[in-house]
C-alpha positions as CSV (number, residue, x, y, z in Angstrom):
1,X,52.5,182.8,153.9
2,X,52.4,186.3,152.6
3,X,53.0,189.4,154.7
4,X,51.4,192.8,154.3
5,X,54.6,194.2,152.9
6,X,55.0,191.5,150.2
7,X,51.4,191.6,149.2
8,X,51.3,195.4,148.8
9,X,54.4,195.3,146.6
10,X,52.7,192.8,144.3
11,X,49.5,194.8,144.2
12,X,47.7,195.8,141.0
13,X,48.0,199.4,140.0
14,X,44.5,200.3,141.4
15,X,45.4,199.1,144.8
16,X,48.8,200.7,144.7
17,X,47.2,204.0,143.8
18,X,44.8,203.8,146.7
19,X,47.6,203.0,149.1
20,X,49.8,205.9,147.9
21,X,46.8,208.3,147.9
22,X,46.0,207.5,151.5
23,X,49.6,207.7,152.7
24,X,50.1,211.1,151.0
25,X,46.9,212.4,152.5
26,X,47.9,211.3,156.0
27,X,51.4,212.7,155.7
28,X,50.1,216.0,154.4
29,X,47.7,216.1,157.4
30,X,50.5,215.3,159.7
31,X,52.8,218.0,158.4
32,X,49.9,220.5,158.5
33,X,49.3,219.8,162.2
34,X,53.0,220.2,162.8
35,X,53.1,223.6,161.0
36,X,50.1,224.7,163.1
37,X,51.9,223.6,166.3
38,X,55.0,225.6,165.2
39,X,52.9,228.6,164.5
40,X,51.1,228.4,167.9
41,X,54.3,227.9,169.9
42,X,56.1,230.8,168.1
43,X,53.2,233.1,168.8
44,X,53.2,232.2,172.4
45,X,56.9,232.5,172.7
46,X,56.8,236.0,171.3
47,X,54.2,236.9,173.9
48,X,56.4,235.4,176.7
49,X,54.0,232.5,177.3
50,X,56.5,229.7,177.8
51,X,54.1,227.1,179.1
52,X,53.0,226.0,175.6
53,X,56.5,225.3,174.2
54,X,57.3,221.9,175.8
55,X,53.9,220.4,175.0
56,X,54.0,221.6,171.5
57,X,57.5,220.2,171.0
58,X,56.4,216.8,172.4
59,X,53.3,216.7,170.2
60,X,55.4,217.6,167.2
61,X,58.0,215.0,168.0
62,X,55.2,212.4,168.3
63,X,53.7,213.4,165.0
64,X,57.2,213.2,163.4
65,X,57.7,209.6,164.6
66,X,54.2,208.7,163.4
67,X,54.9,210.1,160.0
68,X,58.3,208.3,159.9
69,X,56.6,205.0,160.9
70,X,54.1,205.5,158.0
71,X,57.0,205.3,155.6
72,X,57.1,201.5,156.3
73,X,53.9,201.1,154.4
74,X,55.1,202.9,151.3
75,X,55.0,200.4,148.4
76,X,58.1,199.9,146.4
77,X,56.1,199.4,143.2
78,X,55.5,196.6,140.7
79,X,58.6,194.7,139.8
80,X,58.8,191.8,137.3
81,X,60.2,188.6,138.6
82,X,62.9,187.0,136.5
């Protein structure tokens, strides 16, 4: 029985390209949201509005762990079996 991990590593180049493009897009979106959260929390901290800092940190930490979990789906590439 084949698992998702094994089947994606044995993928043809077209499928591999689609997987990598999707992963890169999602990770860029994830980092963009984290930068926006950092910008919003710094602006609020400079204006002495401390109530946004903890929720922004929690949201950023959740996004970090989601991005880290996405790395599991990163293909290793095509390898020839000997």
